[in-house]
N, C-alpha and C positions, 0 to 999 in steps of 0.2 A: 509305624513300628513302635511298640512299647519297649521299655528297657528298665533295668535295675541299676543303672549307673549311680544315681544319687544314693540309693540305699547302701550299695556296697562301698561307695566312696566314704560315706559317713561311718559305716562299721569299721573301716580301716583307719579312721581319723585323718583322712586326707581332705585338703581344701580343694576347691575347684582349680585354683592356681597350680597346685601340686600335680593334679592329674593332667592339666593342660601342658605344663612344662615337660612332664615325662612322655606325653603322647606327641609332642611337637606341634601343638595347635594352640589357638588362643583360648582364653577363659570364656569368651563369648561363644565359642564353638561348643565347649563343654556345657555351658548353660543351655544352649539350644538343644543339644542332645538330651540332656536331663529333662527338659520340658517337652520332649517329643515334637520339636519344631524342625529337627534336622536329622535325617538318616545318614549316618557316617558311611564312608566308603568301606569296602571290605577290609582293606589294609588298616584303616583306623579302628574298625571294630575289633580286629585281632589285637592291635596294640592296647586298646582299652581293656579287653578281656585279660590280657597278660598283666597289666598294671593292677587290675582289681582281683587277680587270682582266681579267675573262672574261665569258662569257655564262651565262645561267641553265642552258641545256641542257648546257653543258660542266661546270658546277659541280655540278649535281644529276642523278642518274640512278637509275632504278628498281632495287630489290633484288628480283630475280625469285625468289630463294630463300625470301623471307619473305612474299611476297604470297599472299593467299587467292584461291582460284579460285572 
């Protein structure tokens, strides 16, 4: 799953620590999400979208190049 977390976070002038604290997760979790190494739970995805001022479907989108058929 690809995402725009890093792009929107930087546009808002937020640090990874800021997003992590507001979302109730560790900075390492935010790093993993930004690097497409971790797909967040639906609950976390909604929290991140709220923090970043967007919707879940605008924040996260499928990576069709890496999906198994």
